[in-house]
Every structure is written in C-alpha cells, then in structure tokens.
C-alpha positions in Angstrom: -14.6 7.2 -28.9 -14.4 10.1 -31.4 -14.0 9.0 -35.1 -9.9 9.9 -35.6 -9.8 8.0 -38.9 -12.8 8.4 -41.0 -12.5 4.9 -42.7 -15.9 5.0 -44.4 -14.5 7.9 -47.0 -11.2 5.5 -47.6 -11.3 3.3 -50.9 -10.5 -0.3 -50.1 -7.1 0.3 -51.7 -6.6 3.3 -49.2 -7.5 1.7 -46.1 -5.5 -1.4 -46.7 -2.2 1.3 -47.8 -3.0 2.8 -44.6 -3.5 -0.9 -42.4 0.1 -1.9 -44.2 2.5 1.0 -43.7 1.4 1.6 -40.0 4.0 0.1 -37.9 1.4 -0.8 -35.0 -1.1 -2.3 -37.0 -0.2 -5.8 -36.8 -0.1 -5.4 -32.8 -3.9 -3.2 -32.9 -4.9 -5.9 -34.9 -3.5 -9.0 -32.1 -5.2 -7.1 -29.7 -8.4 -6.9 -31.0 -8.9 -10.5 -32.5 -11.3 -12.2 -30.5 -11.1 -9.8 -27.6 -13.4 -6.7 -28.8 -16.5 -7.4 -26.6 -13.9 -6.9 -24.0 -12.1 -3.7 -24.9 -15.3 -2.1 -25.8 -16.6 -2.3 -22.6 -16.9 0.8 -20.3 -15.7 -1.9 -17.3 -12.7 -2.2 -19.6 -10.3 1.1 -18.2 -10.9 1.1 -14.8 -10.3 -3.0 -13.8 -7.4 -3.0 -17.0 -6.0 0.1 -14.4 -6.6 -1.8 -11.7 -4.7 -4.4 -12.5 -1.7 -2.5 -13.6 -1.8 -1.6 -9.3 -2.4 -5.1 -7.9 0.0 -6.1 -10.0 3.2 -3.7 -8.8 1.8 -4.4 -5.3 1.8 -8.6 -5.9 5.6 -8.0 -7.2 6.6 -5.8 -4.4 5.2 -7.1 -1.7 6.7 -10.7 -2.3 9.8 -9.1 -3.0 9.8 -7.0 0.4 8.2 -9.7 2.3 10.8 -12.7 1.0 14.0 -11.7 -1.1 14.8 -8.5 1.6 17.4 -10.8 2.4 18.8 -11.2 -1.0 21.7 -9.6 -1.7 20.7 -7.6 -4.8 16.9 -6.1 -3.2 19.0 -5.5 0.0 22.2 -3.7 -1.6 19.3 -1.7 -3.5 16.9 -0.7 -0.6 17.2 3.1 -0.4 16.4 2.9 3.6 18.4 0.5 4.5 17.2 0.9 8.0 13.4 0.6 7.4 12.1 -2.8 6.8 8.8 -3.8 5.2 7.1 -5.9 7.1 3.2 -7.0 6.8 1.9 -5.0 9.4 3.0 -1.6 8.5 1.6 -2.7 4.2 -2.0 -4.3 6.2 -2.5 -0.2 7.1 -1.9 0.9 4.3 -4.2 -1.8 2.7 -6.5 -1.3 4.4 -7.3 2.3 3.4 -6.8 1.0 0.0 -9.8 -1.2 -0.2 -11.7 1.6 1.4 -11.0 3.9 -1.3 -11.6 1.3 -4.3 -14.8 0.3 -2.8 -16.5 3.4 -1.9 -14.8 5.4 -5.0 -13.3 3.2 -7.6 -15.9 0.4 -7.9 -19.4 3.1 -7.9 -17.4 4.9 -10.5 -16.9 1.8 -12.4 -20.6 0.9 -11.9 -21.7 4.2 -13.0 -19.7 4.2 -16.3 -21.7 0.5 -17.0 -24.4 2.6 -16.6 -24.2 5.5 -18.0 -20.8 4.6 -20.9 -21.5 3.2 -24.5 -19.4 0.7 -25.6 -15.9 2.3 -26.9 -16.0 1.6 -30.7 -12.7 0.6 -31.5 -11.1 1.7 -34.6 -10.1 -0.2 -37.8 -6.4 1.1 -37.9 -3.8 1.7 -35.5 -2.6 4.7 -34.1 1.0 6.1 -36.3 3.9 5.8 -34.1 4.4 9.2 -34.2 0.8 10.1 -32.7 0.8 7.7 -30.2 4.3 9.3 -28.4 3.7 12.5 -29.2 0.8 12.5 -27.4 2.1 10.2 -23.9 4.8 12.7 -23.9 2.2 15.8 -23.9 0.3 13.4 -21.2 3.4 13.1 -19.1 4.5 16.5 -19.1 1.0 18.2 -18.5 0.4 15.4 -15.6 3.9 16.4 -14.1 3.5 19.7 -14.3 0.1 20.0 -12.9 0.8 17.5 -10.2 3.9 19.2 -9.5 1.9 22.5 -8.3 -0.8 20.3 -6.8 1.5 18.8 -4.5 3.6 22.0 -3.7 0.7 23.6 -2.6 -0.9 20.4 -0.7 2.6 20.5 1.5 2.6 24.9 1.8 -0.9 25.2 3.2 -0.9 23.5 6.2 -4.7 23.2 6.7 -4.4 21.2 3.1 -1.8 19.4 4.4 -3.6 18.4 7.7 -6.9 17.4 6.3 -5.7 15.9 3.0 -1.9 14.8 2.0 -0.9 14.2 5.5 -2.3 11.0 4.8 0.2 10.0 2.6 3.0 11.3 4.7 2.1 8.8 7.5 4.8 6.6 5.7 8.6 8.3 5.7 10.1 5.1 4.1 7.7 4.5 0.7 7.0 0.9 -0.4 5.3 -0.6 -3.4 1.7 -0.3 -1.4 2.2 2.3 0.2 1.7 4.0 -3.5 -2.0 4.8 -3.3 -1.9 5.3 0.5 -4.3 8.7 -0.1 -7.0 10.5 1.4 -10.5 10.0 -1.2 -10.3 13.6 -2.4 -6.3 13.2 -3.6 -6.8 9.8 -5.4 -9.9 11.3 -7.0 -7.4 13.8 -8.2 -4.9 11.9 -9.3 -7.1 9.9 -10.5 -9.6 12.1 -12.4 -6.5 14.2 -14.2 -4.7 10.6 -15.0 -8.2 10.1 -16.8 -8.9 13.3 -18.7 -5.8 14.7 -19.9 -5.9 12.5 -22.9 -8.9 14.0 -23.7 -6.7 17.2 -24.6 -6.8 15.1 -28.1 -8.8 13.0 -30.1 -6.9 10.0 -28.9 -6.6 6.3 -30.0 -7.8 3.8 -27.1 -4.1 1.5 -27.7 -2.9 5.6 -27.0 -5.3 5.6 -24.0 -4.1 1.9 -22.2 -0.6 2.3 -23.0 -0.8 5.9 -20.7 -2.7 4.2 -17.7 0.0 2.1 -17.9 2.9 4.4 -18.2 1.8 6.5 -16.0 0.9 4.1 -13.2 3.9 2.5 -13.3 5.8 5.4 -12.8 3.9 6.3 -10.2 4.7 2.8 -8.4 8.4 3.0 -9.6 8.9 6.2 -7.7 7.5 4.7 -4.4 9.3 1.0 -4.7 11.9 2.6 -2.1 14.6 0.8 -4.4 17.7 2.2 -6.5 17.7 -0.5 -9.3 21.0 -0.1 -11.3 18.9 -0.4 -14.2 17.2 2.9 -13.0 15.4 5.2 -15.1 17.3 8.0 -13.1 20.5 6.7 -13.8 19.9 7.7 -17.3 18.4 10.7 -17.6 19.3 13.0 -14.7 15.9 14.5 -15.2 14.1 11.9 -13.9 13.6 11.9 -10.4 13.2 8.7 -9.9 12.7 6.7 -6.7 15.5 8.5 -4.6 14.0 12.1 -4.9 10.1 10.5 -3.8 12.0 8.6 -1.2 13.7 11.6 -0.2 10.2 13.5 -0.1 8.9 10.9 2.2 12.0 11.3 4.8 12.3 15.3 4.0 8.7 16.4 2.7 9.3 19.9 2.3 11.9 18.9 -1.0 11.6 16.7 -3.9 8.2 17.8 -4.8 7.8 17.2 -8.4 6.6 13.7 -9.5 8.4 12.4 -12.2 10.7 14.8 -13.4 12.8 17.6 -11.5 13.4 20.3 -13.8 11.1 22.0 -11.3 12.2 21.5 -7.7 15.7 22.1 -9.4 14.8 26.0 -10.4 13.3 26.7 -7.6 15.6 24.7 -5.3 14.0 21.9 -3.2 16.0 19.2 -4.9 17.9 17.0 -2.9 19.8 14.0 -2.7 20.6 11.4 0.6 24.4 13.1 -0.5 23.7 16.7 -0.2 22.3 15.7 2.9 25.3 14.1 4.1 27.5 17.7 3.8 24.9 19.6 5.7 26.7 20.9 9.1 24.2 19.2 12.2 22.2 22.2 13.0 21.1 22.5 9.2 20.8 18.7 8.9 18.3 18.5 11.8 15.7 21.2 10.3 16.1 20.9 6.3 12.9 20.1 4.3 11.4 18.9 7.9 7.7 19.8 9.3 8.0 21.6 12.7 7.1 19.6 16.0 4.2 21.8 16.2 3.2 21.8 12.5 3.0 17.8 12.5 1.1 18.2 15.5 -1.5 14.8 16.2 -0.8 13.3 13.1 -0.7 9.4 12.5 2.9 8.5 11.5 3.3 5.1 10.6 6.9 4.7 10.0 
C-alpha cells in the first residue's frame, strides 16, 4: 500500500487536526478497530469480493424461487413469462463453481504467497477523494467494457468462442451474472481490480469500489424493474431493463451501466420501442441470424 498520507512528517497537532476534520475518520477507525490482522491480509480483497457475489446470489435466489408469486416481485418482473427455476440456476452455479475453483481461488493463493500484508493508513480518505475516484473508476470501466462487449458481439468468432457463454440465458437472473467464459471472467475481474491503480487509492475507497462495481453488475442482471431503481431517477443509467433487453436482443444495449454510448451509436432500445415496430422488423431487430447462432447452447 502506498503511503498516501506521510503522517511521519506530521506533528502530533497536525495529525490530530487531520483526524478531527475528516468526515470518514470515525468510520475508518471503527472498521479497523480490532480487525487489522484480517483487513491487512492479502486474502481479504478476494474473499470480500466473493462475499458480495454470494450475498447477491443468495438474496435473489430466494426471491426468484420462493417469492415470485408475491405481487410486489411479480409486478416488477421484466420478462413475466420466464420463470426462474432451480434447474436453470444449477447450470449457472456449476459453471461459476468451476471458474472459482480453477481461477479465483488459485489467484487468492498466489496473493497469499507473493503479496505482502497491506499497511493500513492511519487517516481516512477525504470525501472528495473517495467520491471523485469512484466516479472516475466507474466511468473508466463502463467506457472500456462497452468496447470489449461491443467487439465480443461484432466479431463472430469471438462471440461464438467467448461471450456466447454469457448469452446462454436470454432472460437473466442474479445467479447468471457470473455465467461467464473464463477469458471474460479474467478480463472483467482484472479490470475491476486494477482500475484503482490509476491513482494512489486508499484501501477504503478500493473496497467500496469493489462493492459498487459488483453490486451494479448484479443489479442489471436481476430481471426486476423495481419502482426505486436508479434508472427511474437517472435517465443516463441503463439498469436492469436495458440489460434484460440486451439478453433478449443481443445486438442492442451494449453499455453495461450507463447508456450514453448506446444512444450515440443507435443501440439503445426499450420494450416500448419494440412494441412500435412492424412485424417484419420486430422479428429481426437486434437478433443474430439462425446461421450465426447455429450450434450454440441456449438454456432459456
């Protein structure tokens, strides 16, 4: 960990002033209190990231399997004719299990062997530092992944070899968010992990970035359009409806989180737009040809 704040150069009075004027300092002190040996371990970041994954999957698996008929969830379901079953989930969870066993856990072991313990800073980041860096990380990932995603669809051999694995599901659900080819998992995980290296980043900001990036990635896959969803507040945020559309019509809505690039390039479309199309256009719009998808596995 870089020495973000050279407190060894501070006088006692300067250090106390900094601690007393940073809004996040009480939070940082509370998080560290008695947990330094856990938080400083090189195993903490990968297992913290996995805990976010498991939480999203567990919560929405319960909703999908046991609360589907509750009016609130039934009304919010985007593709109401597609029921999420345990058989559908098992296929996705099996692939995720193999990906974690063959890629995530071995990388965690490598970190344990080669990466030294993190030196936790005394001072918390400032609010401006944290918010500005998170915004830059968010924009950088969203922009970069758009192009990675776009070319994965436009280059046919790349789609068939790699990204078609994620598109085995035309109606996404939380457990399918990580239904990825190992190459795509490697790219996404590496970029999310390394984009904070743009700056000397406080570990609290780094951990919050993990939470934001993974949570937004799961939110767009849940298959529900809740009345409090962010896309209802911010027009430039895609949310679950746009990504649901992408799984249904894979040559539309490429941008993972925002939608300004899709709008600029003519790929942003809504379910209302589909309803206004002629029958001939509706049958083909945003879809691969039968020949392009010949031999690819489709689960739902």
